[in-house]
C-alpha positions, 0 to 999 in steps of 0.5 A: 739698570742697563749696561750698554756694550758697544763693539768697535773697530775704527768707529770714530766717524759714527761712535759720537752719534751712537753715544749721544743718543744714550745721554738722556737715558743716563740722565734718567737713570735707565742706562747705568754705564756704557762699555766700549769693547774695542778690537784694536782701533787705530783711529780716535775711537779710544779718545771718544770713548774716554771723553764720553766717560765710557769704560774701555776694554780692549780685546782680540778683534771679532765682534763675538769676542768683543761683545762677550768681553764687554759683558764680562765687566758689565755691572748692570742687571740688563745688557744692551748690545749695540753696534757703533753705527746705530743710533737709538731714536728718542723714546727708546729708554722709556720703552726699554724700561717698561719692558724690563719692568714687565719682565721683572714684575713677572707680568711677562716671562723672561725674554730679550728685546730688539728694536725696529730696524731703520736706515739713515737714508732716503728713497725707495730702496732703504724703505724696501730693506726695512720692510724686508727686515721686518718681514724676516723678524716676523716670519723667522724671529731673527733680528740682527745685531744692528737692531740692538739686543736687550737681555738680562745678564742672568738670561745672557749667562744661561744662554752661554753668551756670545761665542768667539765668532768674527761674524754671525755672532748675533744670529748664533745667540738669537737662535738659542732663544725661543721665539716666545723669548724675543720681543720686538720694540717699536722704537727705531734703531737707525743704522748707517746706510754707508755700506749700502750706498757704497756697494749699492743696495742690490749688491749689499742685499744679495751679499747679506742674503748669500752670507746667511745661506752659507751660514745655514750651510755651515760654512765657517764664520771666519770665511764669511767674515772675509766675504763680508768685508 
Protein backbone atom coordinates (compact mmCIF):
# COMPACT_ATOMS: atom_id res chain seq x y z
CA UNK A 1 0.00 0.00 0.00
CA UNK A 2 2.53 2.63 1.17
CA UNK A 3 6.13 3.07 0.07
CA UNK A 4 8.01 5.12 2.67
CA UNK A 5 10.79 7.26 1.21
CA UNK A 6 13.45 8.60 3.59
CA UNK A 7 16.27 10.91 2.42
CA UNK A 8 19.50 10.44 4.37
CA UNK A 9 22.93 11.91 4.78
CA UNK A 10 24.93 10.60 7.74
CA UNK A 11 21.65 9.81 9.50
CA UNK A 12 22.81 6.82 11.54
CA UNK A 13 22.13 8.40 14.99
CA UNK A 14 18.39 8.81 14.29
CA UNK A 15 17.56 6.41 11.46
CA UNK A 16 17.10 3.33 13.68
CA UNK A 17 14.29 5.01 15.63
CA UNK A 18 12.62 6.28 12.46
CA UNK A 19 12.60 2.82 10.90
CA UNK A 20 11.56 1.08 14.13
CA UNK A 21 8.34 3.11 14.21
CA UNK A 22 7.41 1.67 10.81
CA UNK A 23 7.66 -2.00 11.85
CA UNK A 24 4.08 -2.41 13.17
CA UNK A 25 2.75 -0.90 9.93
CA UNK A 26 4.82 -3.38 7.93
CA UNK A 27 3.42 -6.27 9.97
CA UNK A 28 -0.13 -4.98 9.42
CA UNK A 29 0.44 -4.66 5.69
CA UNK A 30 0.02 -0.88 5.61
CA UNK A 31 3.66 -0.23 4.69
CA UNK A 32 4.80 -2.19 1.66
CA UNK A 33 8.42 -1.07 1.64
CA UNK A 34 10.86 1.48 2.99
CA UNK A 35 13.29 3.19 0.63
CA UNK A 36 16.40 4.96 1.84
CA UNK A 37 17.47 7.62 -0.66
CA UNK A 38 21.03 8.35 0.41
CA UNK A 39 23.11 11.33 -0.62
CA UNK A 40 26.56 9.86 -0.01
CA UNK A 41 26.68 9.07 3.71
CA UNK A 42 30.05 8.20 5.22
CA UNK A 43 28.67 6.82 8.51
CA UNK A 44 26.72 3.60 9.16
CA UNK A 45 23.56 4.72 7.38
CA UNK A 46 23.90 2.08 4.65
CA UNK A 47 24.60 -0.64 7.24
CA UNK A 48 21.43 0.27 9.13
CA UNK A 49 19.41 0.43 5.91
CA UNK A 50 20.63 -3.03 4.89
CA UNK A 51 20.03 -4.56 8.33
CA UNK A 52 16.47 -3.17 8.36
CA UNK A 53 15.70 -4.70 4.97
CA UNK A 54 15.09 -1.39 3.23
CA UNK A 55 15.79 -0.58 -0.40
CA UNK A 56 18.84 1.65 -0.65
CA UNK A 57 19.18 4.01 -3.60
CA UNK A 58 22.16 6.32 -4.00
CA UNK A 59 21.69 9.71 -5.57
CA UNK A 60 23.29 13.12 -5.82
CA UNK A 61 23.04 14.90 -2.49
CA UNK A 62 20.08 17.26 -2.07
CA UNK A 63 16.77 16.41 -0.44
CA UNK A 64 14.65 17.17 -3.50
CA UNK A 65 16.86 15.03 -5.73
CA UNK A 66 17.03 12.22 -3.18
CA UNK A 67 13.28 12.16 -2.53
CA UNK A 68 12.49 12.02 -6.23
CA UNK A 69 15.04 9.25 -6.72
CA UNK A 70 13.33 7.22 -4.00
CA UNK A 71 9.88 7.87 -5.44
CA UNK A 72 11.08 6.72 -8.87
CA UNK A 73 11.67 3.15 -7.65
CA UNK A 74 8.70 2.95 -5.28
CA UNK A 75 6.19 0.15 -5.85
CA UNK A 76 3.35 1.32 -3.60
CA UNK A 77 0.29 3.17 -4.81
CA UNK A 78 0.90 5.68 -2.01
CA UNK A 79 4.09 7.45 -1.03
CA UNK A 80 5.04 8.63 2.44
CA UNK A 81 7.97 11.04 2.47
CA UNK A 82 9.58 11.10 5.89
CA UNK A 83 12.70 12.71 7.35
CA UNK A 84 15.35 10.47 8.89
CA UNK A 85 15.10 12.17 12.30
CA UNK A 86 11.30 11.93 12.56
CA UNK A 87 9.47 9.19 14.45
CA UNK A 88 5.78 8.56 13.82
CA UNK A 89 3.86 7.85 17.00
CA UNK A 90 1.90 4.59 17.50
CA UNK A 91 -1.47 4.63 15.76
CA UNK A 92 -0.29 6.61 12.75
CA UNK A 93 -0.77 3.67 10.38
CA UNK A 94 -4.44 3.21 11.26
CA UNK A 95 -5.12 6.89 10.64
CA UNK A 96 -3.15 6.85 7.39
CA UNK A 97 -4.97 3.73 6.18
CA UNK A 98 -8.32 5.34 6.98
CA UNK A 99 -7.35 8.43 5.00
CA UNK A 100 -6.26 6.32 2.04
CA UNK A 101 -9.51 4.33 2.17
CA UNK A 102 -11.60 7.51 2.11
CA UNK A 103 -9.74 8.82 -0.91
CA UNK A 104 -9.83 5.46 -2.67
CA UNK A 105 -13.58 5.02 -2.12
CA UNK A 106 -14.32 8.51 -3.38
CA UNK A 107 -15.69 9.71 -0.02
CA UNK A 108 -13.21 12.53 -0.21
CA UNK A 109 -11.49 14.05 -3.22
CA UNK A 110 -7.85 13.41 -4.02
CA UNK A 111 -5.63 14.89 -1.32
CA UNK A 112 -2.34 14.60 0.50
CA UNK A 113 -1.95 14.31 4.26
CA UNK A 114 0.60 15.40 6.83
CA UNK A 115 1.12 14.68 10.53
CA UNK A 116 1.05 16.91 13.60
CA UNK A 117 4.46 18.39 14.33
CA UNK A 118 6.11 17.58 17.65
CA UNK A 119 9.60 17.91 19.12
CA UNK A 120 11.31 15.33 21.34
CA UNK A 121 12.11 17.86 24.05
CA UNK A 122 10.48 19.09 27.25
CA UNK A 123 9.72 22.60 28.38
CA UNK A 124 7.98 25.74 27.24
CA UNK A 125 9.97 26.48 24.08
CA UNK A 126 9.31 23.15 22.31
CA UNK A 127 5.58 23.53 22.99
CA UNK A 128 5.69 27.11 21.67
CA UNK A 129 7.36 25.97 18.45
CA UNK A 130 4.73 23.24 18.05
CA UNK A 131 1.95 25.78 18.56
CA UNK A 132 3.43 28.13 15.95
CA UNK A 133 3.75 25.28 13.46
CA UNK A 134 0.10 24.36 14.01
CA UNK A 135 -0.83 28.00 13.45
CA UNK A 136 1.21 28.14 10.25
CA UNK A 137 -0.53 25.04 8.92
CA UNK A 138 -3.97 26.36 9.83
CA UNK A 139 -3.46 29.82 8.34
CA UNK A 140 -1.30 29.09 5.33
CA UNK A 141 -1.76 25.33 4.68
CA UNK A 142 2.03 25.02 4.72
CA UNK A 143 3.33 21.87 6.43
CA UNK A 144 7.07 21.20 6.25
CA UNK A 145 8.86 17.97 5.41
CA UNK A 146 9.43 17.11 9.07
CA UNK A 147 5.66 16.54 9.32
CA UNK A 148 5.77 13.84 6.65
CA UNK A 149 3.75 13.90 3.44
CA UNK A 150 1.40 11.08 2.43
CA UNK A 151 0.35 11.31 -1.21
CA UNK A 152 -0.80 8.90 -3.90
CA UNK A 153 1.82 8.12 -6.49
CA UNK A 154 -0.57 9.24 -9.25
CA UNK A 155 -1.15 12.61 -7.57
CA UNK A 156 2.57 13.02 -6.98
CA UNK A 157 3.22 12.42 -10.67
CA UNK A 158 0.55 14.93 -11.70
CA UNK A 159 2.25 17.58 -9.55
CA UNK A 160 5.58 16.89 -11.21
CA UNK A 161 7.25 15.42 -8.12
CA UNK A 162 10.00 16.96 -6.05
CA UNK A 163 12.25 19.36 -7.89
CA UNK A 164 16.05 19.05 -7.52
CA UNK A 165 16.32 21.62 -4.75
CA UNK A 166 18.81 21.41 -1.85
CA UNK A 167 16.32 23.13 0.50
CA UNK A 168 12.65 24.17 0.48
CA UNK A 169 11.81 21.18 -1.68
CA UNK A 170 8.93 20.45 0.70
CA UNK A 171 7.50 23.97 0.48
CA UNK A 172 7.91 23.95 -3.30
CA UNK A 173 5.83 20.77 -3.62
CA UNK A 174 3.16 21.71 -1.07
CA UNK A 175 2.59 25.05 -2.76
CA UNK A 176 1.54 23.16 -5.89
CA UNK A 177 -1.28 21.58 -3.89
CA UNK A 178 -4.55 23.41 -3.39
CA UNK A 179 -5.60 24.12 0.20
CA UNK A 180 -8.46 21.60 -0.08
CA UNK A 181 -5.93 18.99 -1.17
CA UNK A 182 -4.10 19.09 2.17
CA UNK A 183 -5.35 17.20 5.21
CA UNK A 184 -3.81 17.38 8.67
CA UNK A 185 -3.82 14.07 10.56
CA UNK A 186 -3.97 13.88 14.35
CA UNK A 187 -1.03 11.51 14.81
CA UNK A 188 2.22 13.17 15.76
CA UNK A 189 5.46 13.17 13.81
CA UNK A 190 8.02 13.52 16.59
CA UNK A 191 11.15 15.21 15.25
CA UNK A 192 14.57 15.52 16.83
CA UNK A 193 15.07 18.86 18.58
CA UNK A 194 18.86 18.57 18.40
CA UNK A 195 19.29 21.59 16.13
CA UNK A 196 17.12 23.69 18.45
CA UNK A 197 19.03 22.54 21.52
CA UNK A 198 22.40 23.18 19.87
CA UNK A 199 21.66 26.58 18.35
CA UNK A 200 19.03 27.78 20.82
CA UNK A 201 15.29 27.88 20.21
CA UNK A 202 15.14 31.59 19.44
CA UNK A 203 18.14 31.51 17.10
CA UNK A 204 16.89 28.49 15.20
CA UNK A 205 13.34 29.79 15.04
CA UNK A 206 14.39 33.16 13.66
CA UNK A 207 16.73 31.48 11.18
CA UNK A 208 13.92 29.28 9.88
CA UNK A 209 11.62 32.28 9.58
CA UNK A 210 14.31 34.27 7.82
CA UNK A 211 14.93 31.48 5.34
CA UNK A 212 11.24 31.32 4.53
CA UNK A 213 11.10 35.08 3.93
CA UNK A 214 14.15 34.86 1.66
CA UNK A 215 12.58 31.96 -0.21
CA UNK A 216 9.44 33.99 -0.91
CA UNK A 217 11.73 36.82 -2.05
CA UNK A 218 13.04 34.32 -4.62
CA UNK A 219 16.53 33.88 -3.20
CA UNK A 220 17.91 30.70 -4.88
CA UNK A 221 17.60 27.58 -2.65
CA UNK A 222 21.31 26.82 -3.04
CA UNK A 223 22.09 29.97 -1.06
CA UNK A 224 19.41 29.17 1.48
CA UNK A 225 20.94 25.72 2.00
CA UNK A 226 24.25 27.35 2.98
CA UNK A 227 22.50 29.54 5.52
CA UNK A 228 20.55 26.57 6.88
CA UNK A 229 23.71 24.64 7.68
